[in-house]
C-alpha positions as CSV (number, residue, x, y, z in Angstrom):
1,X,0.1,-0.1,0.2
2,X,1.3,3.5,-0.7
3,X,2.4,5.6,1.9
4,X,0.6,9.2,2.3
5,X,3.7,10.8,1.5
6,X,4.2,8.7,-1.6
7,X,0.5,9.7,-2.6
8,X,0.9,13.1,-2.0
9,X,4.4,13.3,-3.7
10,X,2.5,11.6,-7.0
11,X,-0.2,13.9,-6.7
12,X,2.4,16.8,-7.0
13,X,3.8,15.4,-9.9
14,X,0.7,15.6,-11.7
15,X,-1.1,18.7,-10.1
16,X,1.4,21.9,-10.2
17,X,-0.7,24.8,-8.6
18,X,-3.6,25.0,-5.8
19,X,-5.7,25.9,-8.8
20,X,-5.4,22.7,-10.7
21,X,-5.8,20.9,-7.6
22,X,-9.1,22.4,-6.9
23,X,-10.1,21.8,-10.5
24,X,-9.1,18.1,-10.1
25,X,-11.4,17.7,-7.0
26,X,-14.3,19.8,-8.2
27,X,-14.2,17.5,-11.4
28,X,-14.4,14.4,-9.2
29,X,-17.0,15.8,-7.0
30,X,-19.2,16.9,-9.8
31,X,-19.5,13.3,-11.1
32,X,-21.1,12.2,-8.0
33,X,-24.2,14.0,-8.1
34,X,-25.1,12.5,-11.8
35,X,-24.4,8.9,-10.3
36,X,-26.5,9.4,-7.1
37,X,-29.5,11.1,-8.7
38,X,-29.3,7.7,-11.4
39,X,-29.2,5.7,-8.5
40,X,-32.3,7.8,-6.6
41,X,-34.4,7.5,-10.0
42,X,-33.4,4.0,-10.4
43,X,-34.7,3.1,-6.6
44,X,-38.0,5.0,-7.4
45,X,-38.6,3.4,-10.3
46,X,-38.0,0.0,-8.7
47,X,-40.2,0.8,-5.7
48,X,-42.9,2.2,-8.4
49,X,-42.7,5.7,-6.6
50,X,-41.2,7.6,-9.5
51,X,-44.7,9.2,-10.2
52,X,-45.4,12.2,-12.1
53,X,-41.7,13.3,-12.2
54,X,-39.1,10.8,-12.0
55,X,-36.4,13.7,-11.5
56,X,-38.5,15.0,-8.1
57,X,-38.8,11.2,-7.1
58,X,-34.9,10.6,-8.0
59,X,-33.8,13.6,-5.8
60,X,-36.0,12.1,-2.6
61,X,-34.8,8.7,-2.8
62,X,-31.1,10.1,-3.1
63,X,-32.2,12.2,-0.1
64,X,-33.7,9.2,1.7
65,X,-30.4,7.1,1.1
66,X,-28.1,10.0,1.9
67,X,-30.2,10.5,5.5
68,X,-30.0,6.6,5.8
69,X,-25.8,6.8,5.3
70,X,-25.4,9.3,8.1
71,X,-22.4,10.4,6.5
72,X,-20.0,12.6,8.4
73,X,-17.8,13.5,5.4
74,X,-20.0,15.7,3.8
75,X,-17.7,18.8,4.7
76,X,-15.4,17.7,1.7
77,X,-18.0,18.7,-0.7
78,X,-18.9,22.0,1.3
79,X,-15.5,22.7,1.1
80,X,-15.2,22.3,-2.6
81,X,-18.3,24.5,-3.4
82,X,-17.2,27.0,-1.0
83,X,-13.8,27.3,-2.3
84,X,-15.2,27.4,-5.8
85,X,-18.0,30.2,-5.0
86,X,-16.1,33.1,-6.3
87,X,-14.4,31.1,-9.1
88,X,-16.5,30.7,-12.4
89,X,-14.4,28.2,-14.0
90,X,-14.0,25.8,-10.7
91,X,-18.0,25.8,-10.3
92,X,-18.8,25.7,-14.1
93,X,-19.4,21.8,-14.0
94,X,-21.7,22.0,-11.1
95,X,-23.6,25.0,-12.4
96,X,-24.0,23.0,-16.0
97,X,-25.2,20.1,-14.2
98,X,-28.2,22.4,-12.2
99,X,-28.8,23.8,-15.7
100,X,-29.5,20.2,-17.1
101,X,-31.7,19.4,-13.7
102,X,-33.9,22.5,-14.1
103,X,-34.1,22.2,-17.8
104,X,-35.2,18.7,-17.4
105,X,-37.8,19.8,-14.8
106,X,-39.2,22.4,-17.0
107,X,-40.8,19.7,-19.5
108,X,-41.9,17.9,-16.4
109,X,-45.8,16.7,-16.7
110,X,-45.8,17.8,-12.9
111,X,-44.9,21.7,-13.9
112,X,-43.7,23.7,-11.5
113,X,-44.6,21.6,-8.5
114,X,-41.6,19.4,-9.7
115,X,-38.9,22.1,-9.6
116,X,-40.5,23.2,-6.1
117,X,-40.0,19.5,-5.0
118,X,-36.5,19.4,-6.0
119,X,-35.8,22.9,-4.5
120,X,-37.1,21.9,-1.2
121,X,-35.2,18.3,-1.2
122,X,-31.9,20.4,-1.9
123,X,-32.9,22.6,1.1
124,X,-33.1,19.2,3.2
125,X,-29.7,18.4,2.0
126,X,-28.2,21.5,2.8
127,X,-29.4,21.3,6.2
128,X,-28.1,18.1,6.6
129,X,-24.8,19.0,5.2
130,X,-24.4,21.9,7.5
131,X,-25.5,19.6,10.5
132,X,-28.9,21.8,11.2
133,X,-31.1,18.9,10.4
134,X,-33.3,19.3,13.3
135,X,-36.5,17.5,11.9
136,X,-37.1,14.1,12.6
137,X,-37.4,11.2,10.0
138,X,-41.1,10.9,10.4
139,X,-41.2,14.8,9.6
140,X,-38.9,14.7,6.8
141,X,-41.1,11.7,5.1
142,X,-44.1,13.7,5.4
143,X,-42.3,16.4,3.5
144,X,-41.2,14.3,1.0
145,X,-44.4,12.2,0.6
146,X,-46.3,15.8,0.5
147,X,-43.9,17.0,-2.6
148,X,-44.7,13.7,-4.4
149,X,-48.4,14.4,-3.7
150,X,-47.8,18.1,-5.0
151,X,-46.2,16.6,-8.1
152,X,-49.0,14.2,-8.6
153,X,-51.9,16.6,-8.4
154,X,-50.1,19.1,-10.9
155,X,-49.8,16.2,-13.3
156,X,-53.2,15.4,-12.7
157,X,-54.7,19.0,-12.9
158,X,-56.4,20.3,-16.1
159,X,-54.1,22.5,-17.9
160,X,-55.6,25.7,-19.0
161,X,-55.6,26.5,-22.8
162,X,-53.3,28.9,-24.2
163,X,-55.0,32.5,-23.9
164,X,-57.2,31.7,-21.0
C-alpha cells in the first residue's frame, strides 16, 4: 500500500498548483451528483414511486439514502463548493449540472411543482450538510410524501388552454 507521503508526491507530480488541485477535486466531486441522482431514479422506479416526475422522485430517494448513510464526510463537498464560489471556472461543471436538471424539470408533466419539490429537497440536503437538520425522520418523510403528492396533483390538474 502506498504511504501518504508517496501519494502526496505522486499527486504533486501531476498537479502543479492549488488551482489545478481544486479543479481536479471539483471535477471528481461533480461526477457524484449525476451518479447519485441516477441511483435515486432507479430506486424510485423499482419501488414504483417515480410518479409524476422521475427527477423529483430521484432526488427524494437520493435524500433518503443520504439520510440513512449518516455520512460524516459531507464537509469535503461543502469545502469544494465554498472554494469554488468566487471562481466561475471551478464551479462551471456544477452550474452546468444544475442547468441540465432545471431544464429537465421545465418539461415535467408536474410543471413547476417538480421544480418546487427538487428545491425543497435541496433544502433538506443543505440542512443535513450543515448539521442543522433538526427535523426527525417522520417529519422529513411527511415532507417528501407531500412533495410527491404535489407533483401528482399538478400532473392530474387540467391544463389551461393558451390564452385562457
